Phi, psi and omega in degrees: 000317182295326181295317182296315180295317179297317178300316180296316180295321178294323178294323178296320180292322179294320178296320178295319177297321177297320177295319177295321179294318178297323178299319182281332185268326187292141173080009178276150175054036175080003181286144178289150179287144179249180179263020182298320181292320180297317178295321180294316180290324176295320174299317180297317179296316180297320178293322178295315178295320178296319177297318178299314179295320178298319178294319176299312180297320179298322179292316178296326180278350179087012179285332175234149179234141177289141180266338181074172179252120179295138182274000000 
């Protein structure tokens, strides 16, 4: 379970890095702007929502348990 969540978080960070790279590269030297940043940010949002839904389903199915904060 931890591996899946870690992989999803890394994918979200990679998508954010791709959006940043597209932001810095697009439109330079007279080149037309592309939709790469839009697609990378849309991918990041989709991955974030998917991870959130996965965690909710995992909790409902009993695959993960809350540990709570010790008092």
